[in-house]
N, C-alpha and C positions, 0 to 999 in steps of 0.2 A: 550542383548549386541550387537548382530548382527544387530538388527533393528536400534539401536542408531548409530552404525557405518555407516550403509548405508545412514541414514538420514543426518548425518554430512557430508559425502562425497558428497551427492547431493547438500546440502546447499553450501558447499565450491565451487562446480563446477558452481553454479549459477552465482557467481561473478568472475569466472576465467577470462573471456574475458575482463571484466571491468578493473581488476587489470593489466592485460597484456597491455591494451591500455594506461593506465596512465603511467606505467613504461616505455613503449616503447616511448611515447611522450617525457618523460624526457630525454631518451637517444638520441632521434632525436634532441632535443633542444641543448644538450651538444655537438652534432656532427655538429652544425651549419646548420642543415637542417631547412628551414623556417617553422614556426608554426604560427597559427592564433594569432593575438595580440588583447588585450582588449583595450577599449577606454581610460583606465587610468592605472596607476600603481597598483600593488596588495598590499593591506593592510592585507590580510588574505588569504593564499593559492595562487594557481596559477591561473591567469586570464583565463577565459574559451574561450574568443573570440566570444561568442555567445550572448552577451548582457551586458549592463552597470551594473556594480556592482556584477556580478556573477563569481565565480571562483571555482576550485576544486583541490583536491590533495588527496593522500593516507592518510588515518587516521591511524596514528601509534598506537593509543590507541585501535583500533578495532582489535579483535583477528583474523578476516579474512582479515584485511588491505584493506577494501573496499574503493573505491573512495568516498569522501564526498563533498557535495556542501557547499560553504562558501561565505560570503559576502566580496567583495573587496572594497566596498565603503559604508560609513555610510550615510543613508538618512538625509537630512537637515530638521529637524522638524520645523525650523524657517519658512519654506515655507508652513506650514499648513495654509490653507485659512479658517478663521473663518466665512466667508460669508455664507457658507453652513449651519451653525448652527444658524444663526440669533442672534449672540451674540456680545456684545460690546467688549468682550475680552475672551481669552481662555488660559488655562494653560495646557501644554502638558508635560507629563512625560513618560520616558521609562518604560514599564511594563514587557515585556518578549521578547525573541528572539529565533527563531528556524532556521532550515536549509534553509527554503524558505520564512519565514515571520518574520517581526518585528512588535511588537504590542506596541502601545502607548496609555496611558490613558489620556483622554481629559476632562477637567472640565470647564464649561462656567461660566460667571460672576454670573449667577443666579442658580448655583449649579446643572445644568444638566450634566450628565456624558455620555461619549461615548468612543468607542475604535476606534483608527485610525490605520489601518493595511496596511503595505507596503509589496509588494511582489517582490521577486527576479524573473527575467525573465526566470523561468524554463520552462514555457509553455506560451509564449507571447499571450495575449488577451484571449485565450480559458480558462485558469484557472480562471481568474477573472470574465469573462463574464458568465461562467457556474455556478460559485458559487453564483453570484448575482441572476441569474435566478432561481436556485434551492431554495434559501431562499425565493424569491418572490413567487414562486409557492406554497411552503409549507405554507407560511403565508396566502395565499388566499384560499387554498383548504383543509387545515387540521387544527386540534386543537393543533398540536405540537408546543410548545413554542420555537420560533426561534427569533433571533435578527432582527431588522429592518434595512435595508440598507438605510442610509440617503443620501449618495452620493458616487459616485465611478468613476474611470477612468480606463478602461480596456486597455489603451494605455500608453506607457511610454513617449509619446510626450507631456510632461508638464514640469513645472519648477522643480519638484522633480526628474524627469527622471526615475521614477519607477511607476508601476501600484499600485493603492491604493483603499481603500474603508473606509468609515466611518460607523460604526455600533452602534446602541443603546446598552447600557450596560444593561444586564439582571440582575435584583436584585437577590441576593443570593451569595453563595460561591461555590467554586469548590468541587465536591464530593471527589476528591482524598485526601483531608485533613481529611476526616472522614472515608472513606472506607478502605484505606490502613492501615493495622495494624502497619506497620513500621513507620507511620507518626504521630501516636497519640502523642507520647512523644515530638517529634521535633516541632509539630505544637501547642502544648499546648492546645489541644481541647479534650473534653470528648469523649469516645468511642461511636460510633453510635449503638443504641440498635439493637439487632438482629431482633426483630419484625419490626422495622422500615426498616431494610434492605429487609425483605421479602415483605413489602408493596411497597417499591421503585422498586423492581424487577418486581412486578406485573404491576406497573404503566408504567415502561419502556417497558414491553412486549405489553401492550395495544397500546402504541405509535408506536411500530414496526409493529403491525398488521395494524394500520391505514396507516402507510407509505407504506407497501407492498400491500395495497388494491388498490393503484393507479397503473394501468397496462398500458403499452405502446406497440406500434407496432414495435419498433426497439431498437437495442442496440446503445446507444449513450449518450449524455449529454443534459440536458435542457438548452435552451438559450431563451432570449427575441428575438422575431422576429425582433424587431427594431434594435437589436445590430449586427445581422449578415450581411455580405456583400452579394452581388448577387451570387457569386460562391457557398457559403455555403447554401444560401437559395434554390438554384436549387436542391441540394441533400437532403435537410432537410425533415423530416417526421413530419406532423402535429400532434398535441395533441388535447385533448378535449377542451382545452382553446386556443382560436385563438391568444392570445398574446404570447404564448410559442410554440416552436418547438423543435424537436430533431435534434441535429447537431453532429459535429465530437466529438469523444471521447476525453475527458479531464481527463487524469488519469496518474499516475506515470508510467504506462506501455508504454505510448507514449511521456512522457515529457523528458526534457534534464536533467535527473538525474545523468548521468555519461558521460564521454567523447565519448564513442562509440555510445550510444543511441542518443546523440545530433547530430551525423552525419548520422544516418541511417533513411531513409525515410520509412514511412509505411502508409498503408491505414487506416484512422481513422474513416471511416464510415460516417454516421450511417449505421448499418447493419440490414436489415429486417430479414435475416436468420443468425443463429448462425454459420453456416458453413463458411460464409464469414469472420466473426470475427476470427474464428479459423485459417483460412488461413493467415490472416493478422498477427496474433501473431507468426505463424511459420516463416513467411517471416522476421518479425522483429528480432526474435532470430537468424535466420540464418545470417542476415545482420550484427548483432553485432559480431558474431564469425568470419565471413569473414573479417570484418574490423580490428579486433584485430590481425588476422593472418597477414594481409598486413602490419600493423604497426610494428609487431614483426619481420617480414622478412626484412623490410627496415632497422631496427636497426641492425640485425645480419649481413647484407650485407654491412654495412658502417664501414670499418676499421678505427681505430683511433690509429695510431702508436705512436702519441705523448703522448697519455694517455692510457697505457695498463690497468690501473685500471678500466677505464670506459668500456673497451672492456670486461673485466672479469665480470663487473656488468651486462652487457647486456646479458651475458650467463645465468644470474640468473633470467631473466624474465620468469615467469611461462608460460608454453606452454599448449595448449588445448588438447594435446595428441590425436588429431584426424585429419587425413589428409583431406584437403578440398574436394577431390573427394569422400572420404568415407562419409563426412558430407553431401554432396549433395545427396548421396544415402539414407542416413537416412532421410533427408528432404523429398525426393520423397516418401519414405515409409510412413512417417507421413501424407503427403498430400493424399495418397491413402486410409488412414483410415478414413479421415474426412467425406465422404458421409455416411459411416456406423455408425459412432458415432454421427454425427450431421445430421440426415435425414431431408429432407424438411418437414416443418410443413403442416399438412393437411388443416388447416384453417389459415386465416390471422387475426384472432381475437387477441387483445392485450394479451401478455403473459409475457413480460419483466417488471421487477419491480424496483422501486427506493429503495435504501437501504443505510444506514449509515454504512460504513465499518470500522469506527474508534470510536465505542461507548465505549470508555474507561472512567474511572472515571474523568479524567482531562477535558473531553468534556461534562460533565453533571453538571449543576448548580442546587443547592438545597437550600431550605429554612433551615437555620441552627437550627430553632426551631421545625418546623413540619416535616422536612426531606422529604418534597414533592419536586418533580422535578419542577423547575421554568424555566428551559431553557436547550436546547441542542445546542451546538455550533460546529464549525469546519466542514462546509459543502463543503469543497473544494475537488476536485478530486473524486467525487462520481458519477460515470456513472450509467446508467440504464443497469443492467446486468441480465443474466438468474439466475435461482434459484441455479445453481451449484456454484455460487459465494457467496451465502448468508449463513452466519454462525451465531451462537449465539454471542452476544456482547462480546467484549474483557473483559468487566467487570466481566463476570462469566466464562470465558474460563479456562480450567485446566492449560493452559500454560501461565496464566496471570503473567506478570512480578512481581506483588506484592506478588505472591506466588511462589518463585523460587523453582525449582525441587530439591529434595534431591540428594546427590551424589549417583552414581551408586553403588549398593551393600549395601546401608544403608536402614534402615527402619524408620518409622515415629517416633519411640521412641528413636532413637539414637541422640546424640547431633550433631548439624550441625554448619556450619560456617555462620555467618551473613555477611552483606555487607562490614563490616569493617575488616573481616578476623579473628575475635576473636571467640573462641568456646562459644556457647550459654550454658546457664544453663539448668538444668533439667526442671525447670519451663517453660523456653522459648520454649524448645522442646515440652513440653506438650501443650503449647499455640499454637504452630505451627500446631500440630496435630489436635487440636480442630478447628482451622480456616479452615483446609482442609475439615473437616466434615461439617462445616457450608456451605462451597462452594457447596458441593454436594446437600444440601437441597435447596439452592438458585437456582441451576441449575434445579432441579426437578420442582420447582415453575414456573420458566420461561417457560419450555417446556410444562407445563400444560396449560399455558395461551397463549403462542405464537402460530402462525399458521404454523409452520414448525417443522419437527422432528429433534431430536438430531443427527441422523445418516443419511448420504446420502446413497440412495439405487438406484438400477436399473439404469435408463438412466442418472440421475443426477450424480451418482457416477462415471459412465464411462466418462462423460464429464469432471468432476473434475480431474480424474486421467490423462486425456489427457493433460490438462493445467499444472497440477502439475509436470508431467514428461517431458514436452516439452524441457526445457533448458538442463536438464541433458542428455536427449537422443541425442540432437545435439552436446553435449559435448563428446559423445563417449560411454555413458552407455546405451546400448540398451536392457537391460534385460526386462524392462516393454514392450518395443516395440515388442520383440520376443514373449512374453507371449500373448499380445493382438492379434497379427497377427495369431498366432496358434489357439487362441480361436475362431476367426471369420472364419478361413479357415478349421479347422478340428473339426468336430462335436464330435468326440470321443476322443478329447484331454484330457489326464489325467494330474492331477497336480503332479503325481509321477515324480520326476525330471529326464528328459531325458538328460539334460546337466546342467552345473553349472549356466549358465545364467538364465535358466528357474527356477532353484531352488531358486536363489536369488530373482527373480521377484515374485515368489509365496510366499516366506517368507515375503517380504516387503508388498505385497498387503493384506496378511492375518493379519499382525501384526501392520501395520502403524496406529497410532492414528491421526485422523483428528478432531480437535475440541473436540466434545463430544463423538465420537463413534469409534468403531473398524470396519475397512472395511473388513467384513467377507462375505458380500453379493456380492462382486465383482466377485466371481467365480460362482455365480448362474446364471441361465438363465433368471431370472426375469427381465423384462424391465419396471416394474411399477414405476411411479414417486414417489418421496418421499412425 
C-alpha cells in the first residue's frame, strides 16, 4: 500500500507544473493579460499559439486533469495530391485520429492502398523528418517489416498547412483485435491460439534483437543527411550509412506536448556522452517548474475586484510546494551526481541502440490466418537511447492496459469490476486469472529469446532511477536524492532508517516494480551492466 501511494504521488507530481501552467494561463486570459494567439479560431480546445491547427486544454475526463493536445483545425483532405501515387483518381477516407496524428485511408483507381498521415506541429520538422529516416534506415538495413514512405513533407509550408506523409499499407490486421481478450466479443473474431501467441512473441523478440544490434555513437535521432540544414549538420554524428546521420532528439521529452514545455528551450543534442543528455533533462525539468511558478505568481498578483469568483478560482491553482531557491539547490545537487552516475566512457565505440518504445498490440500487424507478424508501424518519436531506456514490449508488460490491475486488497479469484463498471461472473474471474498466467509464460519466452534481461541491474539501474526520480525530486520530494547522495558519500551507510526521508527512499527502491523486475539490486555495490 505504501509503495502504491508513493508511486501515485510521484506520478501526480510529474504533471503538477503542467496543470498549474494551463490553469494560470486561463486566469491570465480572464484578467485581460495578453496571451499568444493562434492563426485561427479554436474548434477544439484552446489554441496553442505555437502552430496552425494545434491547441490544448485540461482534460476533464483525466483523473489527473493533465493538459491534452487537440486539433483546432481539420485538415482539408481534398488537397491530397494524387500525383505522388501515379493514379488517375484516388478515394480518401478518414481512418483514425489521435492527439498528434490523423490517418486517412487512400485507395487508387487500380485498387492500390496507402495511408495518408497528417501531423499536428507538436515538434515541427524533426518529428516527421526523423520518422521518415528511421523507416528508411530499417527498410534498408534490417528484415523488420516496415511500411514504405512514398512521399512526405516535413514542412507545413504547403497547401494543406500541415506536415504529412504517404505510407504503403502493410497487408494484415492489427494484433489488438486478436490479442486483447476484452476485444474478442466486440470484434467478432475467434480467439488467437495460445501456441500462436508464443510463436509471435518469439518472432517479435527476434526482430527486437535485430533492431538492437545496430549500435550508434551518440544519443539522438536518425535523419536523412539531405533533410538537415547546415546548423544541424554541423553538430550531427555520422552513422555507418553515409545517407543517414544522428541529429537532434525528436521525442515527447522535447516536444510541445504541454504549455510549459512548449516555452522551455533545451539542448536536444545529439549527445556523444550520456552525462550531457542527463544535464539537458535536468535543465528542461527545472525550466518547466520555474515557468509554471512565474505564471502562477503572475496570476496571484493580478487582482480582479470586478470578479471575486475568478480571484477565488486563482487560489485553487495547484502549487508545486517547493520554493524556487530550494528547487535550484535540488537542481545543483542533481547536477553534482551526474559525473558519478554517468561516468565518461572509456572508448568511443558505438553503444547506443535504436529501439521501438511503443510495441503495443495496436502497432503490430499480423496475418489473420497464420498469425505471423507482417508489419510493425508507428516509428515516430523513437530516439537512439542507452540501454537504461529499453524495456520489454508493452505487449507483454505486467502493467499492460489490456490486463488492468485488480483492486488493492483483492486476489485473483475475487470478482472484479470490468470496464463498464459491472461485477464480473465467477467464470470471467477465472478467465482473468488464466490470462495473467498466460502472460507470465509469454514473458518467460520473450526473455529467453531477447538479448536483454527482465531486471535492470548495476549501472543501468542507477541511471534509470536518476531519470525516473528527476521530476519528483525537483518537485520537492528529495527522498531518493538523499538516499543516493549518502550512498556515494558514506561507504558505511546502512539502510536502517536514520530519518523518515531515508526510510521512504529505501522502501521505494526495494519494492518499486519496473516492468518485469523488482529493484532489489539498487542497494548492492555491483556495477555490472545488465
